[in-house]
N, C-alpha and C positions, 0 to 999 in steps of 0.2 A: 486216661492214666494220670496221677498226680506225679510230681517231681519226686515224691518219695517212694512210688513203686520201683521195685528193684526186681520186677520180674524179666525186664530186657536189659541187655547190656549191650553197647555197640564198640566201635573201635577207640572211641574216646576214653574208654576206662585204663586205655595204657599211657594217658597223657599225664604231665605233670603240672599243668594249669589249671588254677581252680576253676576258672571261667570254662573251660572245656571240660573238667570233670563233671561240672552243675549239669552238663547234658548228657554224660554217661550212661545214663537209663532211659532216655527218649527212645521211643520207638521208630525215630528217624535214623536212617542207616548213614548216620555221619561219618564222615573222614577228616581227619586232619590234613591240614595242607601241606603236600607233598608230593613225590613223585608218583604212590600208588594211585592216590585220588585223579592226579592230572592225566596219567595212562588211562586210567579206566574211563575218563571221559572221552580221550582220544578214540578208544578201542571199541566203546560202545556207541559211540557218536551221539551222545547224549550232553544237553547243555547243563551248566553248572549253576546251582543254586549256592552264591558264596553269602554266607550269614558271618560278620564282624562284629565284637562286642568286647566287653570287658567286665570283670567280676562284680565291680561294684556299682555298673549301668542299671538304674532302675527300669526302664523301659526293656532292657535285653531280657532281665527277670520275666517281667508280665509277658513277652513274647513266647519265652520258653515254656511259661504255665499255660497259656490260651493256645497255642499250636503246634509248639513241638513237642508237648506231652501229650497229645490229640492222636490216638491211633488213625483216625480217620484222615485227617491232614497227612500225618506220615505216610500213608500207604501211597497217597497221591504224590508225593513228595518223592519216595523211594522208587514209585513206577517211573516217572517222567524225567527224573534229574539225578545228578549225581551230586549230592548234598556235602559241603565242606564248612568246617566250623573253623574260625581264626579267633584269637585271643590278641587284639590289636597291640596290647603292651607287649607280646611275644613276638610280634611280625610288623612292627610299625612301618616296613618298607611297604608291605602288601595292602595295610591299612590307608598309608597315603595314597597308593596308587588307585583303590578302587572308591576312597571317599572324594577323589577329584572327580570321578566317573558319575557318582551320585550327583555331586554338586550341580555337574553340567546338565545332566539328564532331568533333575527334579529341581534344580535352583534352590536347592537347601540340602544341608548335610547333618549327620548326627548318628548315634549309636542308638538300636542295632542298625547297622550299615547291611542293607538286603541288596545283592547284586547277582543279576543274571548274566552267565556269560556262554559264550561259544565255548567248544572244546579246546581251541586255541587261545583261550583265556581273553577275548576281547567282550567288553561289557555290552548289551543291547537294550537292558532295562534295569532300574535301581529306585530304591526309595529307602524308607528308613524303616519304622515301626507298621507292620498291617495289623489290622484288628482282626480277630476270628469272624466277626460280621460286620457289614458295612455300617461305619460310623465316624464321626471327625471329620467327614467330608472324605474319609479314604475308602477305597474297595476294600472287600475283604480279602485275606490272605488266599483262601482257596479261589476266590475269582482270579486273582492275579496269577495263580499255579495253573489254572484251567487256560486261562487266556494265552500264556506264554508258551506251555506246552503245545497248543493248538498251533500257534503262530510257528514253532520249529518243526512241526511235523508237516504243515500243509503249506507255509509260505516261507521254508528255510532261505531261499535266495534273498529275499527282502529282508530277513534279520541278519543275515551276514553282510549285506550292504551296508545295514544301520550299524552293526558291530564296527566294519571297516571304519565309517566315519566318525563313530566314537573314539576308535582308536587315535585317530588322526586328531581330532579335538584334544584328546588328554595329552597327545604328543606335544601341541601347540602350548597347552597351559602348563605342562611338567617340566618338559626339555627345550622348547625353544625359545630362549631367553634373548635378551639384546646381545649383539656383539660385545666382547670386552672393550672396555675404556683404554685410555692410552695411559692413565694415571688413577691412584686412589681419588675418591669422591673427597672435593674439598670439605673440611669440618665444618665449614657452616651449615652443610646439611642437617647436623643436629637442632640448630636454632630454628629451621624450617620446620622439622617434625616435630618439635616443641610447640609452635606456634600453632600447627594442627590440632595437637593433643588439647592445647589451652581453649581452642575454640569448643571443644566438646566437655569442657570441665565443669562439673555440678558443683558450684560453688557453696551452695546450702548443705548439701549431703555427702559431698567429696566422691570421688571417682570420675568416671567419664561416661558421658551419654544417659539413657534413662535405663529402665528395667530391661532384662537381667543385667546384673554388674558383677564384673568376674576382676578378679585380684589383678591379672594381667602384669606379672613383674617386668616384662619389660618397658612398659610404660612408667613404671616407678623408678627402675636404673635411668631411665633418660632423665627424669627430674632429679635424680641424686647427683647424677653427673652435671647436671647446668645449675644446680642450687647455689653454688658458690658465686655465679656470675648473674643469676637472674632471678629477681625476687619471685616472679610467678611460678618459676620450678619449684622452689621451695616451700611456697604457700600448697601447691598440689600435692608434693609429697607428704607433706604434714598432716593435711586435712583429710586425705584419702588414708592414711595409715591409722590416723584416730578414729575415723568413721569405721573402718573395718574392724578395729580391736575393740569398740564398743558395740558393735551391731551382733545380730544372732549369726552373722556369718563365724564368729569367733565363739567357741565352746567355752563360756564363761567359768564353767564348773572345773573342766579337766583342761583345758587349753587345747591349742590345735585349731585349724582353719577348715570349715566346710568349702566345698569345690566352690560354689558362688552363690549370690543372693538374688532371689526372684524378685525382689523389690526394689524401688529407688533408696529405700532408706536402709539396706543392708540388714534388715530384722529378719528375714525369713528365708534360709538358706535352702539349696539343694544340698542334702546334708551328709553326702559321701566326702570322705577325708583323703585327699591323695597325697602321697608322700612328696612329689616334686613341690605341689604349692607350699607345702609347709617347710621344706627346706630353702625354698628360695624368699619365702616371706621371713623366715628366720635372720636370714642374712640381712634382708632391708631393714628390720626393725632394731638388728645389732648397731648397723651403720648410721641408722638414724639417731639411735639413742648417743653412739660416739659424735654425730655431727651437732645435735643440740642438747644433750642430757636430759632429753625427755624421760621422767620415770615412768610414764605408761609404757614407752617401748622396752625399757630394762624390764618391766613386769611381764610383758607377752614374750619377750626372748625366753625368760627363764619358765614360765608355766608351757610353754611351747616345747622346748627342751624337755621338760618333765613328762609331759604327754608321749614325747618320742621315746624318751626312757621306759616309762611304764607300759605302753601299749604298741609300740611299735619296733622294738627291739628284738631281734632274734635271738636264739641263746649263742650263736656264733659271734655277736657283735654287731651284725649288719640291721639293715632296715627292712621292714615288710612293704610293701606297695600301697595299700589302700584298705580303707574300712568301709564297708557297704553303708547305703543310705537306709536301707529298710530292715524291719525285723517282721517276719511273716506277712510279707506284703504290703506292710504299712511304712512309708516313708516318715522318717524322723521318730519313731515311735519312742526309741530309746532316748531322746534327748528332750522331748516336750513334755509339758505340764498341764494338767487340768487344776483349778483353783481349788478343789478339795484335796487333791494330791501334795500341793505345796502348804497349805494349812496343816495337814496332818503331820507333814515331815517337820514342819518349822514349829508348829504351835501357834496359836493365835497373835500372841505377842511378837515373837519371832518374824512371823510373816507380816504383820502390819508395819513392821520396822523396816523390813528388807523389799517389800514391794515395790515402791518408788526409785529404788536403787536399782532392781534388777526388771523393772518393766512390767509386773505383773499387779500395777494398781489401777489398770484401765481394763476396758470390755477385753475377753479374749479376742486373738486375732489370727489363729492359725487352726484350720478345719474344724471352726465352730465355738469349740470350747478349751482351745488349748493356748498355751503360752511357749514362745521361744524366749530365753532367758538373754536378756540385752541391758546394756548402760544407755538410758536416755539421755544423760549427761555424764561428765567426766567424774571421776573420784573427786577430785580437787573441787569441782563445785558443788558436789554433793556434800563435802565435807565443810564448803563455806556456809551453805545454808544451815545445817546442822551446829556450826560452830566449833567443829572438831577439827582435829588435825588430820591431815589425810592418811598419813600412816595407822593412825588410831583408827580412823572408819574403815580403812582395809582391812585391819586385824579382825574387827568385828564382823565384818562381811565374809571373811573366810572362815571364819569359827560357825557363823550360819550355813555359808555354802558346804561346808563338811557334812552336814545333816543330810542335805540334798544328795551329794555324791554317794552318801551310804545307802540311800533309797535307791538311787540310778544303779549303783554297782549290784542291786540285787535282781535287775531286771535282765532279760535275756539281750545280750549283747550282738548288734550287726554284726555280720561275718567281716573275717579280716582276710584280705588276699594276701598270703604269705610268701609270694614270689620274691626273690631279691633280684632287683634290677640295677646294673653296674651304674646308669647314667643317673638313675633317680638316687641312688645312693651318692653320688658324688654332689647332688646339690645339698643333701643333708651334711656331708662330710664337710663342705664348704661353709654351710650355715653355721654348725658348730664350732668350726676353727676360729670363725669371725668372731660369732659370740664370745668364745671363750677369750680371745684375744680384746675384745672391747669390754668386757666385765671383770678382765682377770682372775678367770675361772679355769685353771688349768685342768678341772674335772671334764669340762666340755671339750676341751681339745684332746684328751685322752678317749674320749667315745667317739671322736672324730677317727681317731688315729686307729682304734679297734676295726672299725668298719672298712677304714682302708686296707689294713692287713690283710682282712679275710678276703677282700676282692682280689686284690694282687698276689695273695698266696693261692688262692682256691679257684677262683673263678677263670680258668684259664682251659685251652685245648690242649691236648698232649704236645701241639709244637709251640705252644707258647701264646696264642692269641686270647687276648681278652674275650672274655663270652658277655654275651647280654643278660643271661637269665641263670637264676639257681634256684632249686627249689629240692625239699628233702634229700640232699644229698647228690643232686644230679644236677649238672650245669649244662645248658642249651645253647646253641646260635651264636655264631661269632658275633662280636660286637658291632652296632651301627655309629654311626657319626655322633648321635646322642650320646652314647656310652663314653667315647673317648672325650668329647668336649666338655661334658659337665663332671666326668671323675677328674680329667686332668686341672679344671678350674677348681675343683675341691682339694686336690693335693696340692698345688699352688697356694691356696689359702691355710694349709694345714703347716706347709713350710714356712710361712711368713710367721704363722702363730706360736710354731715351735723352735724354729730354726734349725731342724732335724734336715740333713742335707739328703737323706733317703728319699724325702718326698718330693723333692725337686728333681732328682735323678729318677725316679719311678715317671713322673710327669714327662721329662723329656724321652724316654723310653717310649711311652705310649703315644706320644706324639710323632714320632719316627713311624711307630708301627701305622697310625693313622694316616701318615703321608704315603707309606709303602702300599695300604690297601685301599683308599679311598680317594687318592688326589686325582682330580681332573687335570691334564695336562694344560689345559687353557686357564686354570686357577680355579680356587677353592675345591670344594671335596663333595664327592657323593654322598648321599645319606646311607647307602648301603654298597657291600661288595657286588659285582656282577654276577648274576644268576641267573640260569635258564627257566626259573618259574617267576621272573619278572618281565613284562613288557618293557618297560622304561626303568632308568634311573634318573632319580630327581636329586636338585642341589636345592636347599632349601635358602631363601633369602628373607622371607618374611616371617613374623613372629606369630605366634598363637598362643597356647595357655602357658606352654615354654618359650623363653627366647629361641629365636633362629640358631641352631645348633651350628651354622656356618660362622655366625656373628660370634658365639662363644669361643669357636676354634682360633678366629683372628684374635680375638682379646687374648687368647692363651698364648700365641705366638708371639704377640706384642709384649707381654710379661715375662716370656722365656727370654726374650732378646735383651729386655732392660735387667735381668738378673743375671745372666751368665757372664763370668769374667774373661771368658774367651771370645775376641773380636770376632775372629772366622765364624764361629757359630752363631754368635748372636746377628751377624749379618745374614746369615742363612735363614734364621727364625724369622727377621725382619722381612727378608726377600719373600718367602712363603706369604706372610702376612700380606704385603704389598700385592703380589699376584692374585690373591684371594678377592682384596679389595677392587682390584682393576677389573677384575671378571664380572663382579657385580656393580661395578660404578654406574651403569646406565641405569639399571634397576633402581638402585639407590638414589640417584639424582632425580628420577621421572616420580617415586614412589616413596618419598622420605618417612611419609606418614604411618605406612604398611611395614618399617624396616628399622624400628626405633634402635636397637639392639644394634643392627649395623651402622645407624649413624654414632653410636656411643663409640664402636669400634675404629671408625673413620677419625672421631676426635682423638682418641688414644693413639694410634698410628702415628698421626703428626706430631704428637709430643716425642716420638723417638727422634734420637740423636742421628737420624739418617738425612740423605739426600731428600730433599721434598719438592714437589711440584710448586708450580708457581700459586701461591695461596688464592690470588684472584681468579685463577682459572677455572670455570665452570665448564664441565666436558659434554654437558647436554646444551651447549650454545655452540652457534656455527661462528668460529672467528670472522669469517668475512661477512657476517650479517649486517654491520653499520646501523643504519636506521632500521632496517628489516628484524624480523622475528622468525624464528626457527621452531616448528611445531612437529613432534614425531608424532606418527598415526600409533594411538594409545591400542586400539583393538581394531582389528581387521575390517569389522562393520561399519567403523566409522572413521573416515580418513578426514584430516584437518587440513586446510592451507591457511596461511594467513598474508596480509597485503598491508602495508603502511605506505601513506602519502610521504613523498619526500616535501613536499610544501607545507608549510606552517599554516595551523588553522587558528582562528581567533587572531587577538592582537598579535602584531609581529613581535618575534624575540621572546615572547612568553613561554616557547619548549612545546605547545600542544602540537600534535600530529594526528588525523585522521588515520582511523584502521578498519579492516574489514576482516572477520573471521569466517571461513565456508566450511560447513560439515557436510561432508557427502556419505550419506547414511545408504547400507547395503538395502534392496528390497527385502521386506517382511521384518525390517527392525525399525525401532524408533528409539528417542529419548524424549525423556520429560520436557516440557514447554517451561517457560519462565513467564508467570509463575505455574507451579507445577498444581495439579488438580487437588492432591492431598496432602495435608501436612507432612505424613510419614514418606512421601515420595521425592526423590533427589531431583530437585529443580535443575536445569541448565542454566549455569550460572558462571560468570567471569569476575573477579576480584583482582586488585591489584596489591601487591607486597612487595618489600623490601623500599627502594627509593623511587618506584613508580606510582603515578598517578592515573586514574583514569575518569571521564566523565561522559554526559551525554550518551549513555549507553542505550542502544535499541537494539530490543530482541522482537524477532517477528511475532505475529500472533500463532497460537497453536491451532492444529487440525484436531477434528475428533475421532478418539478411537474407541470402540467397546471392548476390550480384551477378554480373552477366554478367563484368564484368572481374576477377572471383576466383574464377574456377570450381573447385570443390572446396573452398572455403573459407566458413565462416559468419562474418559480421560482425554486433556489436551496435551497433545505431543508434538514432536517435529520429526518429520520423515523426510526421505529424499535429499532434497538441497536446503541447507538452513544458511541464513547469512545473519552474523552479529556485528553492528557497527558501533563506532565511538570514537573518542580522541583519547590520547595517551601522551604523558610526559614524563622524563626522568629515567636514570638506569634502575631497573630492578626486573620485577617479573610479573606478568600477568598468568593468574590461575585459572583454568576452565576445567570446571567439575561438571560431569554428565554420568549418565548409567545407560548403557545399551540394552535394549528390552526387545523382545519379539513377543508374540501372542501368549506364550506359556510360561516364559522364564525371563530372567534379568541376570546379567553379566554383574560382577563386582563393580561400584563405583569408581571411575576412573579421574585422579586428579591429574591435568594436563598441564606441565609448564611452558610459559613463554618467555622467554628472556626479550627484554627491550634496551636497546642502547641509544643514546644521543650521540649523534655523530655529526 
């Protein structure tokens, strides 16, 4: 059965999500997530197959065509499982919960997310895309279904025991955070976070790390925050924004950014376009233009705003969610060009003139015979080579690009997900408001206001609570923290750009509602309201594709405190910000490189005119430590102890002291030796930062391991008991980095702070 066969219709036909509607004619007896499906699983004592995806996810479409449209596969699914389909953009709470399970069980995550649950919602097996036949080193989907159905029927007690263990592991990952600190993090955590980012910076190509490369706005916001006082922050920000704007990541003809680049050079993107990427980047490019006057940044702002207006604006004035990556199963087909298509559209003379500017004067580099248009050099550099004014060159480029656009507009467009999401709209409201303010363009501010009016007036429950999603006249699902945080951020930017009091009044009202519905008494905010269909509620600290919503919520509270004329109300907002930062302080202090937006929030909080903690205090340190060091256990599987000699080593008075670190590693687990066996592995390594120095480091020899995930290869690892020795002096930090793994998976790398003081 193809996806266009409408002879069968399932329960998803009554949904509004484009992703769920994509599956409404599958022969699978799909349920939407909700009481009916969960009760059916309990009543029939069948396990649940949960499939989570979204409408512009390429591999979600592939699995829909290959497996969910196959009547034989569907019969197997319907017989043995209660099958539930979730749109991750509608239910980010469910998505986050079971993505954690997939990452724990398989060591990696992504979409489609395929999770098998007991009737009480505890996962016992998970993966991402499963092919219809065994390939890519993955079992076929039918094999997976058969094995898991057999396990449930014949070894249920083992399955339930494994599911209980998984639920405990998820609780540890999602809920069991460190105890709250006694004060907000020191503002210096931002500098430490930037130091870690600088170590990953690609000086030749911009961005951080190697392929694939993501925009990751939280990285760029941290650079923007620190740019005035650190030259490397300004360099990383400017270079990354420049390379992204000139690459294939950016749609050179229409404007707007694709999801991420698959290569180091930003040339070849994954072609879906997400609203939140473009809203957040719109703001960043506008602020960069305001900071430096960069003309390219201003051009990117205007073009991206134009794309949002022409292709993403709903009749109501709000913004749709995403544009698909594929057309008829071919990723990027709408955007890429053969040489013959380019010459036919431009003429031989026009194509020859434009080729070096848009990067098609070399051999094709996408799928054998196609080009992704990009700027190998800046407009200014291209103009200098041709001895032209940059403005004149750009006008000629745009004239020729109009011919290409005319051809491209005649192609079949990829699908648009026309959901309206409150939080994602908030990113664009903020981006347009900042752009309008920086460029002096009132029309951009008015477009932001139109979207804000629609959401505030229409996307409400009958009792006035903000809604998360709206489509085709129907609003759904009470708001999540993402919705409050990013919408309030947008409204605050709109107030600053327009001076209209109603926007800050609305921001204040929504923040009160956020506190009432989502506040944790221990500080900070849960991502979702309490619900019987959720195993746990989480509080996000770490950034992902979007900055952590708790960090954005704290920034909003700081800004509300700064802008209010009422001293008592300002103190309330500041108090909420302080409580949240205190709740997350141990996590931020320990892992500043994963919480960059939190580090920005900490800096902004410390600029408030409120009582501040001692700026020299670092609450990850033991105030009684003296010459000693305090190391907190970073993972249950690896405990770390430190010991420092009180007797000086080396020449008397030169400050050097010997130290020993001991790692106790749980049975079945290991960390990589130093040096690691392969370049891509995370070596166990100790370095000095701040005012500390280290010398004479001695790592033990590793033991040999042939792990299940690297058949045919031997690795050098540390297991059981490990000692690292050396000498240290000065006041500062030692940073221990390691990654715990077992025979089948690895946990995220751990960066472990070791405070050092001379006494």
